[in-house]
C-alpha positions as CSV (number, residue, x, y, z in Angstrom):
1,M,-5.3,-6.1,30.8
2,K,-1.7,-6.7,31.9
3,V,-0.5,-5.9,28.4
4,A,-2.6,-2.7,28.2
5,L,-1.4,-1.4,31.5
6,R,2.2,-2.0,30.5
7,L,1.6,-0.2,27.2
8,L,0.3,2.8,29.2
9,L,3.4,2.8,31.4
10,V,5.6,2.8,28.3
11,V,3.8,5.7,26.8
12,L,3.9,7.8,29.9
13,T,7.6,7.2,30.6
14,A,9.6,10.3,29.9
15,S,13.1,9.4,31.1
16,V,15.6,6.6,30.9
17,L,14.4,3.8,33.2
18,F,15.7,0.5,34.0
19,A,13.4,-2.4,34.6
20,G,15.5,-5.5,35.2
21,D,17.7,-5.7,32.2
22,I,15.4,-3.5,30.0
23,E,16.7,-0.1,29.2
24,R,13.8,2.2,28.3
25,R,14.1,5.8,27.0
26,E,12.4,8.3,24.8
27,V,13.7,10.3,21.8
28,G,11.0,12.8,20.6
29,N,7.9,10.7,20.1
30,L,9.7,7.4,20.1
31,V,9.7,5.2,23.1
32,M,12.4,2.5,23.0
33,E,13.5,-0.5,25.0
34,N,16.9,-2.0,24.6
35,V,17.5,0.0,21.4
36,P,21.0,1.5,21.5
37,E,21.9,5.1,20.9
38,I,22.6,5.7,17.2
39,P,26.3,6.4,16.7
40,Q,27.1,9.7,15.0
41,V,29.1,7.9,12.3
42,L,26.1,5.8,11.3
43,K,23.8,8.9,11.2
44,E,26.3,10.5,8.8
45,R,26.5,7.4,6.6
46,L,22.7,7.2,6.4
47,L,22.2,10.9,5.7
48,Q,22.3,10.7,1.9
49,Y,20.0,7.7,1.7
50,Q,17.5,9.4,4.1
51,N,17.3,12.5,2.0
52,V,15.6,10.9,-1.0
53,R,12.3,12.2,-2.3
54,S,9.7,11.1,-4.8
55,A,6.8,12.9,-6.5
56,I,3.2,11.7,-6.9
57,F,0.9,13.1,-9.5
58,R,-2.4,14.3,-8.0
59,D,-4.3,16.3,-10.6
60,W,-4.2,18.7,-13.5
61,D,-4.7,22.4,-12.6
62,P,-8.0,23.2,-14.3
63,R,-6.9,26.7,-15.2
64,G,-3.8,25.5,-17.1
65,N,-1.3,26.5,-14.4
66,G,0.5,23.1,-14.4
67,I,0.1,20.0,-12.3
68,L,-0.7,19.3,-8.6
69,I,1.8,16.9,-7.0
70,S,2.7,15.7,-3.5
71,T,6.2,15.4,-2.3
72,R,8.1,15.8,0.9
73,F,10.4,18.7,1.8
74,G,9.9,18.5,5.6
75,E,8.5,15.9,7.9
76,T,5.7,14.7,5.6
77,G,4.4,14.7,2.0
78,Q,2.5,17.9,1.1
79,F,0.9,19.4,-2.0
80,H,2.9,21.4,-4.5
81,L,2.1,23.1,-7.8
82,V,4.5,22.6,-10.7
83,S,3.9,25.0,-13.6
84,Q,6.3,23.7,-16.2
85,P,8.6,20.7,-16.9
86,L,11.3,20.5,-14.2
87,G,9.9,23.8,-12.8
88,M,10.0,25.1,-9.3
89,R,7.8,23.2,-6.8
90,K,5.5,25.7,-5.2
91,Q,4.4,24.3,-1.8
92,L,0.7,24.8,-1.0
93,T,0.2,22.9,2.3
94,F,2.4,22.8,5.4
95,F,0.8,20.3,7.8
96,N,2.6,18.1,10.3
97,E,0.5,15.2,9.0
98,P,0.8,13.7,5.5
99,V,-2.0,14.5,3.0
100,G,-3.8,12.4,0.4
101,G,-6.2,13.0,-2.5
102,G,-5.8,16.3,-4.3
103,D,-8.7,16.5,-6.8
104,F,-9.7,19.7,-8.4
105,S,-13.3,20.7,-8.9
106,K,-14.5,20.9,-12.5
107,D,-16.6,24.0,-11.7
108,P,-14.9,26.9,-13.5
109,D,-16.0,29.3,-10.7
110,M,-14.5,27.1,-8.0
111,Y,-10.7,27.0,-8.1
112,G,-9.7,24.5,-5.4
113,F,-9.2,20.8,-4.6
114,L,-10.4,18.2,-2.1
115,F,-7.9,16.4,0.1
116,T,-7.7,14.1,3.1
117,K,-5.7,14.1,6.3
118,D,-5.7,12.2,9.6
119,V,-4.0,12.8,13.0
120,G,-1.2,10.6,14.2
121,G,-1.7,7.8,11.8
122,G,-5.1,6.8,13.3
123,E,-6.6,6.7,9.8
124,F,-9.8,8.6,10.8
125,Y,-9.4,10.6,7.7
126,Q,-11.2,13.9,7.3
127,I,-12.0,15.6,4.0
128,F,-10.8,19.1,3.4
129,Y,-11.1,21.8,0.7
130,F,-8.2,23.9,-0.3
131,D,-9.0,27.2,-2.0
132,M,-6.3,28.1,-4.5
133,E,-7.2,31.8,-4.7
134,S,-7.1,32.5,-1.0
135,G,-4.7,29.8,0.1
136,S,-7.0,28.8,2.9
137,Y,-8.6,25.4,3.7
138,K,-11.5,24.1,5.7
139,M,-12.6,20.7,7.0
140,L,-15.8,19.4,5.4
141,T,-16.4,16.3,7.6
142,D,-17.2,15.7,11.2
143,G,-13.7,15.4,12.6
144,K,-14.6,12.1,14.3
145,S,-15.5,9.3,11.8
146,R,-13.5,7.8,9.0
147,N,-14.1,9.5,5.7
148,G,-12.7,9.1,2.2
149,G,-13.2,8.4,-1.5
150,A,-14.2,12.0,-2.2
151,T,-15.3,12.2,-5.9
152,W,-16.4,15.4,-7.6
153,S,-19.5,15.4,-9.8
154,N,-18.9,16.3,-13.4
155,K,-20.4,19.8,-12.9
156,G,-18.1,20.2,-9.9
157,D,-20.8,21.6,-7.5
158,K,-20.9,18.7,-5.2
159,F,-19.0,15.5,-4.2
160,S,-19.6,12.0,-3.0
161,Y,-17.7,10.3,-0.2
162,Y,-18.0,7.4,2.2
163,T,-18.2,7.8,6.0
164,T,-18.5,5.6,9.1
165,K,-20.2,8.3,11.2
166,R,-23.5,6.5,11.5
167,N,-22.2,3.6,13.6
168,G,-18.4,3.6,13.3
169,R,-18.5,0.3,11.4
170,D,-20.4,0.6,8.1
171,W,-19.3,2.7,5.1
172,D,-22.3,4.8,4.0
173,I,-22.2,7.0,0.9
174,Y,-22.9,10.7,1.3
175,I,-23.1,13.7,-1.0
176,G,-22.0,17.1,0.2
177,N,-20.8,20.5,-1.1
178,V,-18.1,22.9,-0.1
179,Q,-20.3,25.9,0.7
180,N,-22.5,24.0,3.2
181,P,-20.7,20.8,4.3
182,E,-22.9,20.5,7.4
183,K,-25.8,19.8,5.0
184,A,-24.2,16.6,3.6
185,Y,-26.8,13.9,3.3
186,P,-26.8,10.1,2.9
187,V,-27.7,8.5,-0.4
188,L,-26.9,4.9,0.6
189,E,-26.9,3.2,4.0
190,K,-26.9,-0.5,3.4
191,G,-24.3,-1.8,5.9
192,G,-20.9,-3.2,4.8
193,T,-18.1,-1.6,2.9
194,W,-19.6,0.7,0.2
195,F,-17.9,3.5,-1.8
196,A,-18.6,5.6,-4.8
197,V,-16.2,5.6,-7.7
198,D,-17.7,7.8,-10.5
199,W,-20.6,10.0,-11.5
200,S,-22.6,9.5,-14.7
201,P,-22.0,12.2,-17.3
202,D,-25.4,13.8,-16.4
203,D,-24.7,13.5,-12.7
204,N,-27.9,11.7,-12.1
205,Q,-26.3,8.4,-11.2
206,L,-23.4,7.2,-9.1
207,L,-21.4,4.1,-9.8
208,V,-20.9,2.5,-6.4
209,G,-19.0,-0.5,-5.2
210,R,-19.3,-3.0,-2.4
211,Y,-16.2,-4.8,-1.2
212,V,-16.4,-8.2,0.5
213,S,-12.9,-9.6,0.0
214,A,-10.0,-9.7,-2.4
215,N,-12.0,-12.4,-4.3
216,E,-15.5,-10.9,-4.1
217,S,-16.8,-7.5,-4.8
218,Y,-19.8,-5.9,-6.7
219,Y,-20.7,-2.8,-8.7
220,Y,-24.1,-1.1,-8.8
221,L,-25.7,1.9,-10.4
222,L,-27.4,4.2,-7.9
223,D,-30.1,6.5,-9.2
224,L,-29.8,9.6,-7.2
225,N,-33.4,10.6,-7.8
226,S,-35.2,7.4,-7.1
227,K,-32.4,5.8,-4.9
228,K,-32.9,2.6,-6.9
229,L,-29.8,0.3,-6.8
230,E,-29.2,-1.8,-9.9
231,Q,-26.4,-4.4,-9.9
232,I,-23.9,-4.3,-12.8
233,N,-23.4,-7.7,-14.4
234,P,-25.6,-9.8,-12.0
235,S,-24.1,-13.3,-11.6
236,D,-24.1,-16.2,-9.2
237,K,-20.3,-16.4,-9.5
238,K,-18.0,-14.7,-7.0
239,I,-16.2,-12.0,-9.1
240,A,-13.5,-9.6,-8.0
241,Y,-13.8,-6.2,-9.6
242,G,-11.1,-3.5,-9.8
243,T,-11.1,-0.1,-11.5
244,A,-14.4,1.2,-13.0
245,I,-15.3,4.4,-14.9
246,F,-18.3,5.6,-16.9
247,A,-17.9,5.8,-20.7
248,K,-18.1,9.5,-21.7
249,D,-21.4,8.9,-23.6
250,G,-23.0,7.4,-20.6
251,K,-23.9,4.2,-22.4
252,G,-21.7,1.8,-20.4
253,I,-18.8,1.3,-18.1
254,Y,-15.2,0.4,-18.5
255,L,-14.0,-1.9,-15.7
256,T,-11.7,-4.6,-14.7
257,S,-12.7,-8.0,-13.3
258,D,-11.6,-11.6,-13.0
259,E,-14.9,-13.1,-14.3
260,D,-14.2,-16.5,-16.0
261,S,-10.5,-15.8,-15.7
262,E,-7.6,-16.1,-13.3
263,F,-6.7,-12.5,-13.9
264,Q,-8.3,-9.0,-13.9
265,H,-9.2,-8.2,-17.6
266,L,-10.2,-4.9,-19.0
267,R,-13.9,-5.0,-20.0
268,Y,-16.8,-2.9,-21.2
269,Y,-20.3,-3.3,-19.8
270,S,-23.2,-2.0,-22.0
271,F,-26.3,-0.7,-20.2
272,A,-28.5,-1.4,-23.3
273,T,-27.5,-5.0,-23.8
274,K,-26.5,-5.8,-20.2
275,K,-23.6,-7.7,-21.7
276,M,-19.9,-7.6,-20.8
277,S,-17.2,-7.5,-23.5
278,D,-13.7,-8.6,-22.7
279,L,-11.2,-6.1,-24.2
280,T,-8.1,-8.1,-23.2
281,P,-9.3,-11.7,-23.7
282,H,-5.9,-13.4,-24.0
283,L,-4.2,-11.6,-21.1
284,N,-2.5,-13.7,-18.4
285,W,-1.7,-10.8,-16.1
286,N,-3.7,-8.3,-14.2
287,V,-4.8,-4.9,-15.6
288,G,-4.0,-2.3,-13.1
289,S,-4.7,1.5,-13.6
290,V,-7.2,2.7,-16.2
291,A,-7.8,6.2,-17.5
292,L,-10.2,7.6,-20.0
293,S,-9.8,11.0,-21.8
294,D,-12.5,13.6,-21.3
295,D,-13.3,13.7,-25.0
296,G,-13.8,9.9,-24.9
297,R,-11.1,9.3,-27.5
298,Y,-8.3,7.6,-25.5
299,L,-8.4,4.7,-23.1
300,A,-5.2,4.0,-21.2
301,W,-4.3,1.1,-19.0
302,T,-1.4,-0.7,-17.4
303,I,-0.7,-4.4,-17.1
304,N,1.2,-5.8,-14.1
305,E,3.4,-8.5,-15.8
306,D,5.2,-10.5,-13.1
307,G,5.5,-7.4,-11.0
308,V,6.5,-5.0,-13.7
309,D,4.1,-2.5,-15.4
310,K,3.5,-2.0,-19.1
311,L,1.5,0.9,-20.6
312,F,-1.1,0.6,-23.3
313,V,-3.3,3.2,-25.0
314,R,-6.2,2.6,-27.4
315,D,-7.8,5.2,-29.7
316,L,-11.5,4.4,-29.3
317,R,-12.3,6.1,-32.7
318,L,-10.5,3.3,-34.4
319,K,-12.2,0.0,-34.9
320,T,-9.1,-2.0,-34.2
321,M,-8.5,-3.3,-30.7
322,K,-4.7,-2.9,-31.2
323,P,-3.1,-0.3,-28.9
324,I,-1.5,2.7,-30.5
325,P,2.4,3.1,-30.3
326,M,3.6,4.8,-27.2
327,P,7.1,5.9,-26.1
328,K,9.4,3.2,-24.6
329,L,9.3,3.4,-20.8
330,P,11.9,2.0,-18.3
331,I,11.3,-1.3,-16.5
332,G,9.4,-0.5,-13.3
333,L,6.1,0.7,-11.9
334,I,3.7,3.0,-13.7
335,Y,0.9,4.8,-11.8
336,G,-0.9,8.2,-11.7
337,L,-2.5,7.8,-15.1
338,S,-4.6,10.9,-15.9
339,F,-5.5,12.7,-19.1
340,S,-5.4,16.5,-19.1
341,P,-8.7,18.3,-19.3
342,D,-8.2,19.0,-23.0
343,S,-7.4,15.3,-23.6
344,K,-4.1,16.2,-25.3
345,H,-1.7,14.9,-22.6
346,L,-1.4,11.8,-20.4
347,S,0.4,12.0,-17.0
348,L,2.1,9.1,-15.3
349,V,4.6,8.4,-12.5
350,L,7.6,6.2,-13.3
351,N,9.2,4.4,-10.4
352,T,12.0,1.9,-10.8
353,A,14.3,-0.1,-8.5
354,T,17.1,2.4,-9.2
355,S,15.2,5.7,-9.4
356,P,12.4,7.2,-7.2
357,G,9.0,8.1,-8.5
358,D,8.8,11.1,-10.7
359,V,6.0,12.6,-12.9
360,Y,6.2,12.4,-16.7
361,I,3.8,13.6,-19.3
362,I,3.1,12.1,-22.8
363,D,2.0,14.4,-25.6
364,M,-0.7,12.4,-27.4
365,A,-0.1,14.1,-30.7
366,D,3.6,13.3,-31.2
367,K,4.0,10.7,-28.3
368,K,6.8,12.7,-26.8
369,L,7.6,11.8,-23.2
370,T,8.6,14.8,-21.1
371,R,9.9,14.7,-17.5
372,W,8.1,17.2,-15.2
373,T,9.7,16.4,-11.8
374,E,13.2,15.4,-10.8
375,S,13.3,14.3,-7.2
376,E,16.5,14.5,-5.2
377,V,18.4,11.4,-4.3
378,G,20.7,12.8,-1.7
379,G,23.5,13.3,-4.2
380,L,23.9,9.6,-4.7
381,N,24.8,8.1,-8.1
382,T,21.8,5.9,-8.6
383,S,23.1,4.6,-11.9
384,K,25.4,2.3,-9.8
385,F,22.5,1.0,-7.7
386,P,21.8,-2.8,-8.0
387,A,18.7,-3.7,-9.9
388,P,16.8,-6.9,-9.0
389,E,16.7,-10.2,-10.8
390,L,13.4,-12.0,-11.1
391,I,13.9,-15.6,-9.9
392,H,11.5,-18.5,-9.3
393,Y,12.1,-21.2,-6.7
394,P,10.3,-24.5,-6.1
395,T,8.2,-24.9,-3.0
396,F,6.6,-27.9,-1.3
397,D,3.5,-28.7,-3.4
398,Q,2.9,-29.3,-7.1
399,V,0.9,-27.9,-10.0
400,N,0.1,-30.3,-12.8
401,G,2.7,-32.8,-11.6
402,K,5.5,-30.2,-11.3
403,P,6.8,-28.2,-8.3
404,R,4.9,-25.0,-7.7
405,M,7.3,-22.1,-8.4
406,I,7.3,-19.0,-6.2
407,P,8.4,-15.7,-7.8
408,A,10.9,-13.5,-6.0
409,F,13.1,-10.5,-6.7
410,L,16.8,-10.9,-5.8
411,F,19.0,-7.9,-5.2
412,K,22.8,-8.5,-4.9
413,P,25.5,-6.0,-4.0
414,N,27.5,-4.7,-6.9
415,N,30.6,-3.6,-5.0
416,K,31.3,-6.7,-2.8
417,K,32.0,-10.3,-3.3
418,G,29.8,-13.1,-1.9
419,P,28.8,-15.1,-0.1
420,Y,26.4,-12.4,1.0
421,P,24.3,-12.3,4.2
422,V,20.7,-12.2,3.2
423,I,17.6,-10.2,4.4
424,V,14.4,-11.8,3.3
425,Y,11.8,-9.0,2.9
426,I,8.2,-10.3,3.2
427,H,5.4,-8.0,2.0
428,G,2.2,-7.3,3.9
429,G,-1.4,-7.8,2.8
430,P,-1.5,-10.7,2.7
431,E,-3.2,-9.8,-0.6
432,G,-0.2,-7.6,-1.5
433,Q,2.7,-8.1,-3.9
434,Y,6.3,-7.0,-3.8
435,R,7.1,-5.1,-6.9
436,P,10.5,-3.6,-7.8
437,Y,10.1,0.0,-6.6
438,F,12.8,2.4,-5.5
439,S,13.9,1.8,-1.9
440,S,16.8,3.8,-0.4
441,T,16.7,1.4,2.6
442,F,17.3,-1.6,0.3
443,Q,20.1,0.3,-1.4
444,Y,21.8,1.1,1.9
445,W,21.7,-2.5,2.9
446,L,23.2,-3.5,-0.5
447,N,25.8,-0.8,-1.0
448,E,26.9,0.0,2.5
449,M,26.4,-3.3,4.3
450,G,27.0,-5.8,1.5
451,V,23.7,-7.6,2.2
452,A,21.7,-9.4,-0.5
453,V,17.9,-8.8,-0.4
454,I,15.3,-11.3,-1.5
455,A,11.6,-10.2,-1.7
456,P,9.4,-13.3,-2.4
457,N,5.7,-13.2,-3.4
458,V,4.6,-16.3,-1.5
459,R,1.2,-17.9,-2.1
460,G,-1.6,-15.5,-1.2
461,S,0.1,-12.7,-3.1
462,A,-1.8,-10.6,-5.7
463,G,-0.8,-10.5,-9.3
464,Y,-0.5,-14.2,-10.1
465,G,-4.2,-15.2,-10.5
466,K,-7.1,-15.7,-8.1
467,T,-6.3,-19.3,-7.4
468,Y,-2.8,-18.3,-6.2
469,L,-4.4,-15.5,-4.2
470,K,-6.6,-18.0,-2.3
471,L,-3.9,-20.6,-1.5
472,D,-3.3,-19.2,2.1
473,N,-6.9,-18.6,3.2
474,G,-8.3,-19.9,6.4
475,Y,-6.8,-23.3,7.4
476,K,-4.1,-22.9,4.7
477,R,-2.5,-20.0,6.5
478,E,0.8,-21.7,7.3
479,D,1.3,-22.9,3.8
480,S,2.7,-19.4,3.0
481,V,5.1,-19.8,5.9
482,K,6.3,-23.1,4.3
483,D,7.1,-21.1,1.1
484,I,9.6,-19.2,3.3
485,G,11.1,-22.4,4.5
486,K,11.6,-23.5,0.9
487,L,13.2,-20.2,0.1
488,L,15.7,-20.9,2.9
489,D,16.4,-24.2,1.1
490,W,17.0,-22.4,-2.1
491,I,19.3,-19.9,-0.4
492,A,21.4,-22.8,0.9
493,Q,21.9,-24.0,-2.6
494,Q,23.3,-20.7,-3.9
495,P,27.1,-20.4,-3.4
496,E,26.9,-16.6,-3.6
497,L,24.5,-16.4,-0.6
498,D,25.4,-17.2,3.0
499,A,22.8,-19.6,4.4
500,G,24.3,-19.2,7.8
501,R,23.5,-15.5,7.9
502,V,19.8,-14.9,7.0
503,A,17.4,-12.5,8.6
504,V,13.6,-11.9,8.0
505,Y,12.0,-8.5,7.8
506,G,8.3,-7.7,7.2
507,G,5.5,-5.3,8.1
508,S,1.8,-5.8,8.9
509,Y,0.9,-9.3,7.7
510,G,4.6,-9.5,6.7
511,G,5.3,-9.0,10.4
512,Y,3.3,-12.1,11.2
513,M,5.3,-13.9,8.6
514,V,8.5,-12.8,10.3
515,L,7.3,-14.1,13.7
516,A,6.0,-17.4,12.2
517,S,9.2,-17.9,10.3
518,M,11.2,-17.3,13.4
519,F,9.4,-20.0,15.4
520,H,9.3,-22.5,12.5
521,Y,12.8,-22.0,11.3
522,N,14.5,-20.6,14.4
523,D,17.7,-22.6,13.9
524,R,18.1,-21.3,10.3
525,L,17.7,-17.6,11.0
526,R,20.0,-15.1,12.7
527,C,17.3,-12.6,13.6
528,G,14.1,-11.0,12.6
529,L,12.4,-7.5,12.4
530,D,8.6,-7.4,12.9
531,Y,7.1,-4.0,11.8
532,V,3.5,-3.4,12.9
533,G,2.9,-7.1,12.7
534,I,0.1,-9.5,13.9
535,S,1.2,-11.7,16.8
536,N,-2.1,-13.4,17.6
537,F,-4.9,-13.7,15.1
538,V,-7.7,-14.0,17.7
539,T,-6.7,-10.9,19.6
540,F,-6.0,-9.1,16.3
541,L,-9.5,-9.8,15.0
542,K,-11.1,-8.8,18.3
543,N,-9.2,-5.5,18.5
544,T,-8.7,-4.2,15.0
545,K,-11.1,-1.3,14.2
546,E,-14.7,-2.4,13.8
547,Y,-14.9,-1.2,10.2
548,R,-12.2,-3.6,9.2
549,R,-13.1,-6.7,11.3
550,D,-15.4,-8.5,8.9
551,L,-13.1,-7.8,5.9
552,R,-10.2,-9.5,7.7
553,R,-12.4,-12.5,8.9
554,V,-12.9,-13.4,5.3
555,E,-9.2,-13.7,4.8
556,Y,-8.0,-15.2,8.1
557,G,-11.1,-17.0,9.4
558,D,-13.8,-16.1,11.9
559,E,-12.5,-16.2,15.5
560,R,-16.1,-16.5,16.7
561,D,-16.2,-20.0,15.4
562,P,-14.7,-22.2,18.2
563,K,-12.9,-24.5,15.8
564,M,-11.4,-21.7,13.8
565,A,-10.4,-19.9,17.0
566,K,-8.6,-22.9,18.2
567,F,-6.7,-23.2,14.9
568,L,-5.8,-19.5,14.9
569,E,-4.5,-19.7,18.4
570,S,-2.5,-22.8,17.5
571,I,-0.6,-21.0,14.7
572,S,-0.3,-17.6,16.4
573,P,3.2,-16.4,17.3
574,T,2.2,-15.8,20.9
575,T,1.4,-19.5,21.3
576,N,4.7,-20.5,19.8
577,A,6.9,-17.8,21.1
578,Y,8.9,-20.2,23.3
579,K,10.5,-21.6,20.1
580,I,12.0,-18.1,19.3
581,T,15.5,-17.9,20.7
582,K,17.1,-15.6,18.1
583,P,17.1,-11.8,18.5
584,L,13.9,-9.9,17.6
585,F,13.2,-6.3,16.8
586,V,9.5,-5.2,17.2
587,V,8.4,-1.8,15.8
588,Q,4.9,-0.3,16.3
589,G,2.8,2.8,16.0
590,L,0.7,3.6,19.0
591,N,-2.3,4.8,17.0
592,D,-2.4,1.9,14.6
593,P,-6.1,1.1,13.7
594,R,-5.3,-2.0,11.8
595,V,-2.9,-3.9,14.0
596,P,-3.3,-2.5,17.5
597,A,-0.2,-1.7,19.5
598,T,-1.2,-4.5,21.9
599,E,-0.2,-7.0,19.3
600,A,3.4,-5.8,19.6
601,E,3.3,-5.5,23.3
602,Q,2.2,-9.1,23.9
603,I,4.8,-10.7,21.7
604,V,7.5,-8.5,23.3
605,E,6.4,-9.5,26.8
606,I,6.1,-13.3,26.0
607,V,9.5,-13.6,24.2
608,R,11.2,-11.7,26.9
609,K,9.6,-13.9,29.6
610,N,11.1,-16.9,27.7
611,G,14.5,-15.3,27.9
612,G,14.6,-13.9,24.4
613,D,16.6,-10.8,23.3
614,V,14.1,-8.2,22.1
615,W,14.5,-4.6,20.9
616,Y,11.2,-2.6,21.0
617,M,10.3,0.8,19.4
618,L,7.0,2.5,19.8
619,A,6.0,5.7,18.0
620,K,3.4,7.7,19.8
621,D,2.4,9.8,16.8
622,E,2.3,7.1,14.1
623,G,-0.2,4.4,13.0
624,H,0.2,1.5,10.6
625,G,3.7,2.4,9.5
626,F,6.0,5.4,10.1
627,R,5.1,8.4,7.8
628,K,7.0,11.2,9.6
629,K,10.6,11.6,8.5
630,T,12.2,12.0,11.9
631,N,10.6,8.7,13.2
632,R,11.4,6.9,9.9
633,D,15.0,8.0,10.0
634,Y,15.5,6.8,13.5
635,F,13.9,3.5,12.8
636,T,16.0,3.0,9.7
637,A,19.2,3.7,11.7
638,A,18.1,1.4,14.5
639,A,17.3,-1.4,12.0
640,V,20.9,-1.0,10.6
641,L,22.3,-1.4,14.1
642,F,20.2,-4.4,14.7
643,F,21.3,-6.2,11.5
644,E,25.0,-5.1,12.0
645,K,25.0,-6.7,15.5
646,Y,23.0,-9.9,14.8
647,L,23.2,-10.6,11.1
648,L,26.7,-9.5,9.9
649,K,28.8,-10.7,12.8
């Protein structure tokens, strides 16, 4: 109650106040404590790095007018239409909140697309329809519950989606239409986390999924006439499934799963034989994106090889399993795979450590790669930006009698000599994976501050097999923190890195890792930045939104079990905050449904009570991360000030 009341006071404060030695002020929707004013010279230095854009492919215009993308020209990412390669971006939506989705109906008489939007980062997404002919839009859901996963039928006259409107907890599957959205009706109300992923070619069945955890999920066929639910590939084994789509002849499904493998393989499931065929049997990495052309000829997929994507395409008319030749692509991430309605072109987004995401299209006839968008990079010469090096360092335990090796990406400044101060960037999840994407923030740290950046994929990260993914579950939680300790050992052995000047930075679960690293390795760190992070697992599990609670219990443990609750309390940063004596910067969104703002408030209060130096930033119009440019820019500048004061000096 004390923390909640204090949070309310912070939010309502509208002027500069002094409470003891705490300076509190507001700038726009940001409430800050002990965060200094941003010097004008720093604002100007950051300006180019903060005016970087990227483009995301959303869908093909069904009338042949180009492609639908999302990119940001104001505060948030909005929809734009691009009619030709490197053509003008015609903005379609102008909301203050960012948009998601962007899927066109296949009905030739209905020229428009579905999209999602929330308010203030609360993640209570609503589904909307944008009419391309009138330029108008309307909300199709109730405005109160969480909704998503909107998927058009093949005919394009209706769409499926999940919603929590029945009880605020379970994801039920509904079918609705644009003309009469109030008449949407449920087709599956089972309890748990359910979602629809594809319609059968005749629109009589839905392929639906049920998610339990990163290591356990299920697919089913839902007959829309009889409401019969038939499990795909029934098994006593716990299997994790990924992407799934109907074959165009309706005789089976292409999907990814880790059945009898450490990794997610691409497979085909036959309805006639009830058998699964492995299309990538010798693969030792995960298959990621999958796309199938409308004529059923081409099957495209990506493989995540040690954090870097590779593209493969197979011509299904050929008997050989060998992929067909494709253009050489730069080293980086590949996403947004989608075949054009005429099956003659394949879209993709390329994102590398030195260039932001942009849309490219491959002509399937001559395999020519054409760039369709060229996003601005603030006038910076990105060819001089440092690219990362993939390294592996030994940790505390062994595999087959040898030290377990932890993968990490190391960025080093090109324009300065070492030894470099180091920022250890810890990803969230925990079932996430750091991958070498474009980050103007990283590049500012490298080019302007002369700081090296190391992004480790500690145990529990995705991409390295299901055994690795489970190594931090339950009572093994702090083993991942030990991996950070061993990274500090590795840093100390590198003459070009300054082991006396190391900071930790992370968001969400990565925020917990920052706090845990600071109390475990307080004497070896200069400072830490916790961004929307967990500070106490018990209070987090009690206060995270109800529709997420059981999913997180599978990963972290069930706090309703007294033994587990005691363990979770013992490892929580709030319990160990007295060990943190180095400066801490805590950043939080007030409307965060995943990690409630009380998680930030309680760690700030406890560390300060112990005499610790804490900066605190709260955004009143954000949720789990900052998605509005003004807020993000101010946070980026404040983080630079924090590191300049506590890491560089």
